[in-house]
C-alpha positions in Angstrom: -0.1 -0.2 0.0 1.2 3.7 -1.0 -0.1 6.1 1.5 -1.1 9.5 0.1 0.2 12.6 1.9 -1.8 15.7 1.5 -1.0 17.9 4.6 -4.6 17.6 6.1 -5.5 13.8 6.7 -2.4 11.9 8.1 -3.5 9.5 10.8 -1.8 7.6 13.7 -2.5 4.5 12.0 -0.7 5.6 8.7 2.2 6.8 10.6 2.6 3.3 12.3 2.3 1.7 9.1 4.8 4.0 7.4 7.2 3.5 10.4 6.6 -0.2 11.3 5.6 -1.8 7.9 7.7 0.1 5.7 4.9 1.6 3.6 5.9 4.1 0.6 4.2 7.5 0.4 3.0 9.5 -2.5 2.5 13.2 -2.5 -0.7 15.0 -3.4 -0.9 16.8 -6.5 -2.8 19.4 -5.3 -0.8 19.9 -2.2 2.3 20.3 -4.4 0.4 23.4 -6.2 0.3 24.9 -2.7 4.0 24.1 -2.0 5.0 25.7 -5.3 2.7 28.8 -4.6 4.4 29.5 -1.6 8.0 29.0 -2.7 7.4 31.3 -6.0 5.9 33.8 -3.5 8.9 33.8 -1.1 11.3 34.1 -4.4 9.4 37.2 -5.8 9.5 39.1 -2.5 13.0 38.4 -1.8 13.8 39.5 -5.5 12.0 42.9 -4.7 14.2 43.5 -1.7 11.9 42.8 1.2 13.4 41.8 4.5 12.1 38.5 5.6 13.1 36.9 8.8 15.1 33.9 8.3 15.5 34.1 4.7 17.3 37.8 4.5 17.8 38.0 8.2 19.7 35.7 10.7 17.8 33.4 13.0 17.1 33.7 16.9 19.4 35.9 18.5 20.7 37.0 14.9 17.4 37.9 13.9 18.5 41.8 13.8 21.1 41.0 11.4 20.2 41.8 7.7 22.0 39.7 5.3 24.1 42.0 2.7 24.3 41.8 -1.1 27.7 40.0 -0.6 30.1 38.7 2.0 32.2 41.4 3.9 35.6 39.9 2.9 34.7 40.0 -0.5 36.0 43.9 -0.2 39.3 42.6 0.7 42.2 43.6 -1.8 42.9 40.5 -3.9 39.6 39.2 -2.9 37.9 36.9 -0.2 40.4 33.8 0.7 37.4 32.1 2.2 35.0 32.4 -0.8 31.9 30.0 -0.8 30.0 29.0 -3.8 26.4 30.3 -3.7 24.6 33.1 -2.3 24.6 34.2 1.1 20.9 33.6 1.3 22.0 29.9 0.3 24.6 29.7 2.8 22.5 30.8 5.5 20.0 27.8 4.9 22.9 25.2 4.4 24.8 26.4 7.6 21.6 26.1 9.6 21.5 22.5 9.0 25.3 22.0 9.3 25.6 24.0 12.7 22.6 22.6 14.2 23.1 18.9 13.6 24.7 18.3 17.1 22.6 15.5 18.9 24.4 12.9 20.7 23.6 9.3 22.1 22.4 6.1 20.2 20.7 6.5 17.2 16.9 6.7 17.1 15.3 3.5 15.7 14.5 3.1 12.0 10.8 3.4 13.0 11.0 6.8 14.7 12.8 8.2 11.8 10.5 6.8 9.2 7.8 8.4 11.2 9.7 11.7 11.5 10.1 11.7 7.9 6.7 11.0 7.1 5.3 13.3 9.7 7.8 16.2 8.1 6.7 15.8 4.6 3.1 16.0 5.4 3.4 19.3 7.3 5.4 20.7 4.6 2.6 20.0 2.2 0.3 22.5 3.9 2.1 24.9 1.7 2.9 27.4 4.3 6.8 26.8 4.6 8.3 27.9 1.5 10.0 25.0 0.6 10.5 23.9 -3.2 8.8 20.9 -4.7 11.9 19.5 -5.9 13.5 19.5 -2.2 10.0 18.0 -0.7 10.4 15.3 -3.5 14.0 14.5 -2.6 12.8 14.1 1.0 10.2 11.8 0.0 12.7 9.8 -1.8 14.6 9.1 1.2 11.8 7.5 2.9 10.4 5.5 -0.2 14.2 4.3 -1.1 15.0 3.2 2.4 17.5 5.9 3.3 16.9 6.6 6.7 19.1 9.4 8.5 21.0 8.6 11.5 19.8 10.7 14.4 21.5 10.7 17.6 18.7 10.3 20.0 19.4 13.2 22.4 19.4 17.0 21.6 16.2 18.5 21.3 14.7 21.0 23.9 11.4 20.9 21.9 11.0 24.6 21.0 12.2 25.9 18.3 10.7 22.4 17.3 13.4 19.9 17.3 16.0 21.7 15.7 19.0 19.6 16.4 17.5 16.0 15.3 15.7 17.4 12.2 19.0 19.1 11.0 20.5 15.5 11.3 17.6 14.1 9.2 17.9 16.8 6.7 21.8 17.0 6.2 21.6 13.8 4.4 19.9 15.9 1.5 23.4 17.8 1.3 25.3 14.7 1.1 26.6 14.8 4.8 26.0 13.3 7.7 25.0 9.5 7.9 22.2 7.1 6.9 21.1 3.7 7.0 20.5 2.3 3.6 19.0 -1.3 3.2 20.2 -1.8 7.0 23.7 -0.5 6.4 25.2 2.6 7.9 26.9 4.7 5.4 27.9 8.4 4.6 25.1 10.7 3.5 26.8 11.2 0.3 27.1 7.4 -0.4 23.3 7.0 0.3 22.3 9.8 -2.2 24.5 8.3 -4.5 23.1 4.6 -4.1 19.6 6.0 -5.0 20.7 8.5 -7.4 20.2 11.7 -6.1 22.6 14.5 -6.2 23.4 16.6 -3.2 21.6 19.5 -2.9 21.9 23.4 -2.0 19.0 24.6 -0.3 17.2 27.9 -1.4 14.8 30.5 0.5 13.8 29.2 3.9 14.3 25.6 3.2 16.7 25.1 6.2 14.1 26.4 8.5 11.4 24.5 6.7 13.4 21.2 7.2 14.7 21.8 10.8 11.9 23.9 12.5 9.1 21.7 13.9 8.0 19.1 16.1 8.5 16.0 14.0 10.7 13.8 16.4 8.4 14.6 19.6 5.5 13.9 17.6 6.7 10.6 15.8 8.0 9.2 19.3 4.6 10.0 20.4 2.6 8.6 18.0 4.7 5.2 18.3 4.3 5.5 22.0 0.4 5.9 21.9 0.3 2.9 19.5 2.3 0.7 21.9 0.1 2.1 25.0 -3.1 1.4 23.2 -2.2 -2.3 23.0 -0.9 -2.3 26.6 -4.1 -1.2 27.8 -5.8 -4.1 26.2 -3.4 -6.2 27.7 -3.8 -5.0 31.1 -7.4 -5.6 30.9 -6.6 -9.3 29.8 -4.1 -9.6 32.5 -6.7 -8.1 35.1 -9.5 -10.4 33.7 -7.1 -13.7 34.1 -6.3 -12.7 37.7 -9.8 -12.1 38.8 -10.7 -15.6 37.2 -8.0 -17.0 39.2 -9.3 -15.4 42.3 -13.0 -16.6 41.6 -13.6 -13.1 42.2 -16.7 -10.7 42.2 -18.4 -9.1 39.1 -20.6 -6.5 40.7 -17.9 -3.9 40.4 -17.9 -4.3 36.6 -21.6 -3.9 36.0 -22.8 -1.6 33.2 -25.3 0.1 35.7 -22.7 0.7 38.1 -20.4 2.7 35.6 -23.3 4.7 34.3 -23.3 6.5 37.6 -19.8 7.8 36.9 -19.3 7.6 33.3 -15.8 8.4 32.6 -15.1 7.2 29.0 -12.1 5.2 29.9 -13.5 3.8 33.1 -16.8 2.6 31.2 -14.7 1.1 28.3 -12.8 -0.9 30.9 -15.7 -2.3 32.6 -17.0 -3.3 29.4 -13.9 -4.8 28.1 -13.2 -7.0 31.1 -16.9 -8.1 31.4 -16.2 -9.3 27.7 -13.0 -10.9 28.6 -14.7 -12.8 31.3 -17.7 -13.9 29.6 -18.6 -17.5 30.1 -16.6 -18.2 33.4 -18.3 -20.0 36.0 -15.4 -18.9 38.3 -16.9 -15.4 38.8 -19.1 -14.9 41.3 -18.8 -18.5 42.5 -20.5 -19.4 46.0 -17.7 -19.1 48.5 -18.7 -22.3 50.1 -17.7 -24.4 47.0 -14.1 -23.1 46.5 -11.5 -25.5 48.6 -8.5 -23.9 50.1 -5.0 -25.6 49.1 -3.5 -28.0 51.5 0.2 -29.7 50.9 0.1 -33.0 49.3 1.0 -35.8 51.2 0.9 -39.8 50.6 -2.5 -40.2 52.5 -4.1 -36.9 50.6 -5.9 -39.0 48.0 -6.9 -42.8 47.8 -7.6 -43.0 44.3 -4.6 -43.7 41.8 -5.5 -41.0 39.6 -5.6 -38.6 42.3 -2.3 -39.5 43.7 -0.7 -37.8 40.7 -2.3 -34.4 41.9 0.1 -31.7 43.1 -2.1 -30.7 45.8 -4.6 -31.6 48.5 -8.0 -29.6 49.0 -10.0 -28.9 52.1 -12.7 -26.8 54.0 -13.7 -26.1 57.7 -17.1 -27.0 58.8 -19.0 -24.4 60.9 -21.1 -26.4 63.4 -24.5 -25.7 64.6 -23.3 -23.9 67.8 -21.6 -21.4 65.8 -24.5 -20.3 63.6 -26.5 -18.7 66.3 -27.8 -15.4 64.9 -26.7 -16.2 61.4 -29.6 -18.6 60.5 -30.6 -16.4 57.5 -27.1 -16.6 56.1 -26.7 -20.4 56.4 -30.2 -20.9 54.7 -28.6 -19.3 51.6 -24.7 -20.6 52.2 -23.8 -23.9 53.2 -21.7 -23.8 56.5 -18.3 -24.6 54.8 -15.1 -22.3 54.8 -12.6 -23.1 52.2 -10.3 -20.7 50.1 -12.8 -17.9 49.7 -13.8 -15.6 52.4 -17.5 -14.6 52.2 -17.3 -10.9 51.6 -19.1 -9.0 48.9 -16.1 -7.2 47.7 -12.8 -7.8 46.5 -9.2 -5.9 47.2 -9.0 -2.5 45.4 -6.4 -4.0 42.8 -9.6 -6.0 41.6 -12.6 -4.0 42.5 -11.1 -0.9 41.3 -9.5 -2.2 38.0 -12.0 0.0 35.8 -11.3 3.3 37.7 -7.6 2.7 37.5 -7.2 1.4 33.9 -9.9 3.6 33.0 -7.9 6.9 34.2 -5.0 5.8 32.3 -7.0 5.0 29.2 -8.5 8.5 29.6 -5.0 9.9 29.8 -4.1 7.9 26.8 -7.3 9.5 24.8 -6.4 13.0 25.6 -2.8 12.4 24.3 -4.3 10.9 21.3 -6.6 14.1 20.7 -3.6 16.3 20.9 -1.4 14.1 18.5 -4.2 13.8 16.1 -4.3 17.6 15.7 -0.5 17.8 15.5 -0.1 15.3 12.7 -1.9 17.9 10.2 -0.4 20.9 11.8 2.1 23.5 10.4 4.9 23.6 12.8 7.7 25.6 11.6 8.3 29.4 11.3 7.9 32.1 9.8 4.5 30.9 8.4 4.0 32.1 4.7 0.5 32.9 3.6 1.0 33.9 -0.1 -2.9 34.5 -0.8 -3.3 36.7 2.4 -6.2 39.5 1.9 -5.0 42.9 1.5 -1.4 42.8 2.8 -0.3 46.2 3.5 3.7 44.8 4.0 5.4 41.7 4.1 4.8 41.1 7.7 1.1 40.4 6.8 2.2 37.4 4.8 5.3 36.1 6.3 4.6 35.8 10.0 6.8 35.0 13.0 4.8 32.7 15.5 5.3 30.1 17.8 4.0 26.8 16.5 7.1 25.0 16.8 6.8 25.2 20.5 6.1 21.7 21.7 4.3 22.5 24.9 0.8 20.9 23.7 2.6 17.6 23.1 4.8 17.8 26.2 1.7 18.3 28.7 -0.2 15.5 27.0 3.0 13.2 27.3 3.4 14.4 30.9 0.1 13.2 31.6 0.5 9.9 30.1 3.9 9.5 31.5 2.6 9.9 34.8 -0.2 7.3 34.2 2.0 4.5 33.1 3.4 3.7 36.6 -0.2 3.5 37.8 -1.0 0.9 35.4 2.2 -1.0 36.3 1.6 -0.5 40.0 -2.1 -2.0 39.9 -0.6 -4.8 37.8 2.0 -5.5 40.4 -0.4 -5.4 43.2 -2.4 -8.2 41.5 0.6 -10.4 40.9 1.6 -9.9 44.8 -1.9 -11.0 46.0 -1.8 -14.1 43.6 1.5 -15.4 45.4 0.9 -14.3 49.1 -0.8 -17.2 51.0 -2.4 -14.6 53.3 -4.4 -12.9 50.5 -4.6 -15.2 47.5 -7.9 -16.8 48.7 -6.9 -20.4 49.2 -4.1 -20.9 46.5 -0.6 -22.3 47.4 2.0 -20.0 48.8 3.9 -18.5 45.7 1.8 -20.8 43.7 3.8 -24.0 44.0 2.9 -27.2 45.8 6.3 -27.4 47.6 5.5 -30.6 49.6 9.2 -31.2 50.2 9.9 -27.6 51.3 12.4 -27.0 48.8 10.3 -24.8 46.3 10.4 -20.9 45.9 7.7 -21.0 43.0 7.0 -17.5 41.7 8.1 -15.7 44.8 10.9 -13.8 43.0 8.8 -12.8 40.0 7.1 -10.3 42.3 10.3 -8.9 43.0 11.3 -8.0 39.2 7.9 -6.7 39.0 8.4 -4.5 42.1 11.8 -3.4 40.8 10.2 -2.3 37.5 7.4 -0.4 38.9 9.9 1.6 41.1 11.9 2.2 38.0 8.9 3.5 36.3 7.8 5.6 39.1 11.2 7.4 39.3 11.1 8.2 35.5 7.6 9.6 35.5 8.7 13.1 36.9 7.6 15.5 34.2 10.3 17.1 31.8 7.7 19.6 30.8 8.1 21.7 34.0 11.6 22.4 33.7 12.7 24.9 30.8 16.1 25.8 30.4 16.3 28.9 28.0 18.5 28.7 24.7 19.8 30.8 22.1 21.2 33.8 24.4 17.5 33.9 26.0 16.0 34.7 22.5 14.3 31.4 23.1 13.7 31.6 26.7 11.0 29.2 27.4 11.4 25.8 25.8 8.9 22.7 26.1 11.2 19.7 26.6 8.7 17.6 24.9 10.9 15.4 22.8 12.5 14.2 26.1 9.1 13.5 27.4 7.8 11.7 24.5 11.1 9.6 24.5 10.7 8.7 28.1 7.3 7.6 27.5 8.0 5.3 24.5 10.9 4.0 26.4 8.6 3.3 29.7 6.1 1.4 27.5 8.6 -1.6 27.3 8.9 -1.7 31.2 5.0 -1.5 31.5 4.8 -4.6 29.0 7.4 -6.7 31.2 5.2 -6.0 34.3 2.0 -6.9 32.6 3.9 -10.0 31.2 5.0 -10.9 34.6 1.2 -10.7 35.9 0.0 -12.9 33.1 2.9 -15.4 33.7 1.7 -15.6 37.4 -1.9 -15.5 36.7 -1.9 -18.5 34.2 -0.4 -20.6 37.2 -2.7 -19.3 39.6 -5.8 -19.9 37.1 -4.7 -23.4 36.6 -4.6 -24.2 40.3 -7.8 -22.6 40.9 -9.6 -24.9 38.1 -7.8 -27.8 39.0 -8.4 -27.5 42.7 -12.3 -27.0 42.2 -12.4 -29.6 39.4 -10.7 -32.0 41.8 -13.5 -31.2 44.5 -15.9 -31.7 41.6 -14.7 -35.1 40.7 -14.6 -36.2 44.1 -18.2 -35.4 44.6 -19.3 -37.3 41.5 -18.0 -40.4 43.0 -20.8 -40.4 45.5 -18.7 -41.2 48.6 -19.9 -38.6 51.2 -17.5 -39.8 53.6 -14.5 -39.2 51.2 -15.6 -35.8 50.6 -16.1 -35.6 54.5 -12.5 -36.7 55.1 -11.3 -33.2 53.3 -13.3 -31.1 56.0 -11.7 -30.0 59.3 -13.8 -29.4 62.3 -16.4 -32.1 61.8 -18.3 -33.4 64.6 -17.8 -36.9 66.1 -19.9 -39.7 64.8 -21.6 -40.3 68.1 -22.8 -36.8 68.2 -26.4 -35.9 67.2 -24.8 -33.3 64.8 -23.5 -35.8 62.7 -26.7 -36.3 60.8 -26.8 -32.8 60.0 -23.1 -32.8 59.0 -23.9 -35.6 56.6 -26.8 -33.6 55.1 -24.5 -30.6 54.7 -22.0 -32.6 53.0 -24.2 -34.1 50.6 -25.6 -30.6 49.9 -21.9 -29.6 49.1 -21.6 -32.4 46.8 -24.9 -31.9 44.9 -23.9 -28.2 44.5 -20.2 -29.1 43.1 -21.7 -31.5 40.7 -24.1 -29.2 39.2 -21.1 -27.2 37.8 -20.3 -28.5 34.3 -16.6 -28.2 34.9 -15.2 -25.1 36.4 -13.3 -22.9 33.8 -12.4 -19.1 33.1 -14.2 -16.9 30.7 -13.7 -17.9 27.0 -11.4 -15.1 26.0 -9.2 -15.8 29.4 -9.2 -19.6 28.2 -7.8 -19.0 24.9 -5.2 -16.6 26.2 -4.3 -19.3 28.8 -4.0 -21.9 26.1 -1.7 -19.8 24.0 0.6 -19.1 27.3 0.6 -22.9 27.7 1.6 -23.6 24.1 4.8 -21.7 25.1 5.4 -22.1 28.9 4.4 -25.5 30.7 2.5 -25.2 34.1 5.4 -25.3 37.0 5.0 -28.4 39.1 8.2 -27.8 40.8 11.0 -25.2 40.7 12.9 -24.7 37.5 14.9 -22.3 35.8 12.4 -19.5 35.0 14.5 -16.9 32.9 13.4 -18.8 29.5 9.9 -18.6 30.8 10.1 -15.0 31.3 11.6 -14.3 27.9 8.7 -16.1 26.2 6.1 -14.0 28.0 7.7 -11.1 27.4 7.8 -11.8 23.6 4.2 -12.9 23.5 3.3 -9.5 25.1 5.8 -7.4 22.6 4.4 -9.4 19.5 0.7 -8.9 20.7 0.3 -12.5 19.9 -1.4 -13.0 23.4 -4.2 -10.3 22.6 -4.7 -11.9 19.0 -5.2 -15.2 21.0 -8.0 -13.6 23.5 -9.7 -12.0 20.4 
């Protein structure tokens, strides 16, 4: 697919396709008419002697310096020993790129630079920048012929746009700098030669048009938002699997509940988790049906098949003497205490998932709104209005403004940056609850049988998640609140939005790792929960009430009158267990669990877990698990 760029309709989805899937772009013929109109207009004004900022004047703190007709040193007897080819107007534009390409650090990824190229081309197509059609076509050839400029990652303050990184991007057109071509890192001149383009000399305002704008922060933000969208869906999936593993409550997810506080992200999260849990008979299960884990021993099971299990199960019986004043309760619920406490609400990390995930989703949606506007905005300076009505002087048609300032993007990214550790934190809390025997509703400690006392299970998985959450939290400080003036205070307030967007994109990787660790743990917990319940059901189906009674502590003695009541209660428990058509998670959760098990086996005893962790992280990074759930 070739994506048509016209300056007005570029979408985040298209940018991601260009960046990640290598799609080519074409230029709208109507847009190129606008581009030529602006370039011709500037040429006519300069030919008429009009002073124009950034064209016949210097930049920034040099804005008060008018360019002369020739170089000052040309007046020396014998001529200028430093004579350069081309006019001062051309030298000004070329020097702008040469002197501003000063970024440091590891190169930006190919994806980010491809996105930058597409965004820069698109904004220049609006026809308010003064660039020539031929220069814009050369920039497009870089993208389509896989010449990707090498741009060190750090060096932009986010106003006058991304001056330094965009200079690295555009300097390749001059045959300078470096570029990746077909994956090979070569000089800019060699890269141009490989695709049959001669190095350029820039014309009026083209240096400014190429390097004055928000392309790096915007490109990075687009890719970060795309990744965050998938991670929000992954977080909902992890939450659903954990809730199924806890045999939790659905009341906090109900549609009528969220109609009373209809934040869009909250409503969407609740709907999504309800859908993921659809078909589960673990959710809202009567608490008395759920047995708690007991450590396996040789006397745990009499049947040879049951002897292969990795657990024992049990309940406590509530005798008649302890039901006084609670008769109504025990008319509804059987007098057995297993893994679940009788309470109408779950812990916050389960009950408040719509509110927390939803708030992060709202932060993401706000950032999307800002980025969608910016994708088709003009962000260089000055702005050229060749068709302005009734202009009285050049300043009515070439207007210095501040669209290069990245603060709209910076604050949107600050908001999302603060939200990412929140999503990671609630995920880690669910993971911690799954492995903690005091809080995991009857599951084994650290989700391992540990009958010999030698196994640590999933204990250290939570450590790693905790370390990642702390790291994310310490990186969440907003860069946008800390401006450092530049250009001798001509640029006395900057956005730092490029740092902000870069931080967010980097942080999405660790967020993905935390969610992967929760899903790794929840898959183990869910399997234990289902197997323990289905073991209880299988035992009940055999019809031997005394075999079930053997799993129950605090039973009365057979010579007591209460023994008959106890037998009736046990038989009622057996009937309730048998009525279930097998205990299982929701359909989407089952699919995701099956996909995990294709790559990672259930952990019966301690084993090296590093390979498991790599596999689950790869499943999240590739979005394969989301595909299974859908």
